[in-house]
Structures are given as structure tokens and as C-alpha cells.
N, C-alpha and C positions, 0 to 999 in steps of 0.2 A: 539507627538510634530509635528507641522506643519512646512513646509519648510519656510525659510526666503524669502523675496522678491527677492533677488539676484539669488537664486536658481530657483525660479519660472521664472524669466526673461530669464535665460539661457535655461531652458526647453522650454519656449515659443518661443525663437529664433530657437531652433532646430525644433519645430513643424512648424514654418513658412517656413523653408527650405523644409520640406515635402510638404507644400502647393504648392510649385513651381513644384512639380511633378504631380499635379492635385488632390492630396489627402487633403481635407479640415478637415477631422476628428480630427487629433491631435491638430490643432490650435483651432478648435471650442470647444474642450474639456476644454480649459482654461476659457471660458465664464461662468459667473455666471448663475444660473438658474432663476434669478429674471426676472420679467415681464418688467422691465425698461432697460434692456440691449440694446445697440445700436451698429450698424455696418454701417459705411459709407465707401464704397470702390469705386474705379474708374469705376465700371461697372454698377452702378445703383443708385437708390435713397436710402436714409437712411432706414435701416431695424430696426424694434423695436420688442423686445420680442424674446424668444427662437426660436419659429417656423420660424419667418421671418429671423432672423439672420442665422439660419442653412441653409435655402433655399438660401439666398444671398451669403453665403460663398461657398456653393456647386456650384452655378452658376459662381462665380468668379474663383474658382479653375479650372473649366472646360476650362478656357482660357490659362492655363499653362500646359506644358509637359516637362519632362526631365530636370527640372531645379534644382537650389540649391541656398542657401544663400551664398553670398560672404562676406558681412560685415554689421555690425550694428554700425552706427556712432552716438553716443549719443550727443544730443544737450542740453537737460535740463531734470532734474528729481527732483521731490519733493515728499517726503514721510512724511505723518503724521501718527498718530496712526491707523486710519481707512481707509485712502485713499492714493493713490499714483498715480502720472502720470509720463509718460515717453515720451519724444519727441525725435525722431531719424530720420535719413535718413537710410533706409534699402536698401541695394544693393544686387541685384540678377542677375542670368543669367537663362534664360528659353526659350523654344520655346513658343512663344506667338501667340495666334490665329492660323492662317493658315501657319505661317512661319515655315519652316523646319529647320532653323539654330538657334542655341542658340544666344540669343540677350541679351545684358546687359540692365538692367532697374533699376531705383531708385525710391523709394517712400518716400514721406514726411509723417511721421506717428506720431499720438498721441495715446497713449494707457493709459486708466485709469483703475486702479485696486482698489478693495475694500477688506478689511480684513473681511472675513466671518468666521463662526464657524469652517469650515474645511480648512481655509487658505486663501491666496490671490486669488481672482478671477477677471477676466476681465469684466469690466462694459461697456466699450466703446472702439472702435477702429475706427480711421479715417485715411484712407490712400489715398493719391493722388499723381500723378506724378509731381507735381510742386516742383522742386528743384532748379530752376534758376529764375531770374527776368523775369516777364511776361509783355507784352504790355497791355495798358489799354483795347484794343480791345479783348484781350483774355477772358474777362469776358462776352462778348456779345454772344448771341445765334448764332449758325452757320447756 
């Protein structure tokens, strides 16, 4: 019997807390093995396929040290028989980049899951730091 989606999401959140210590492996383990998986994170372009997703996740995790998850604030969720999506604000504290002190951070995240033969798997994750209203100029290149 496979875990239900709520159990998967709880374990996924725990893995994301581990990500804030610099360890991407527990979070990456939630991704499907399909060639069409995608990851869009704040540190680079969209990655597609298992190899690119793993490399992008490792590169992103290198930006965090000594952190942890603080809260996951659900915004929307939709579950069908074979697909589910989750929109949340994820709140963390971590040492980011070259900073020596723990810093609070928040990410606007969309996660899409598919039901596969061995249970729910992550197909797509998009995370960015936009959690407040932005100016029109914020979309222009710097």
C-alpha cells in the first residue's frame, strides 16, 4: 500500500528542512524518474530531466547552511486521481550565501505531483522569493 498524498507532503516538507542545511538528497528523492520533470529555483534557469534537476538542486542547496524549515503556509491545493498541485509560502531560516548569521527567508512555491505505480512523485517544483507586491520595474533586467 502506498502512502497517501498528505503523508508524502509531510515527508516532503521534512526533506525541505534538510535542504536548508545544504543537503539536497532527501528533497530530490521525491522527484519522479520521468524525463519531463522540472525544477525552477531562484538560483538559475529551469532544469528539465533527472540529471539537470539533480544538478540544479545540488547547486541550490550549496547556498544554504545550518538552516531549517519554520512553516509551510498553504495557499491552494487541488487533487485529482492522477495529479495534484500545492501552492504554499515556505518559511525558513538559514545561513545564505556568505552570510554567517541565520536569516529568515520566504519562498512562493508551486509543487506538482503525479500518482505513479509506486505512489505520489514530484513532477515540478517552482520556487521564488516573491511573496510581496513588486514594482513593474522588478521584471526588467538589472
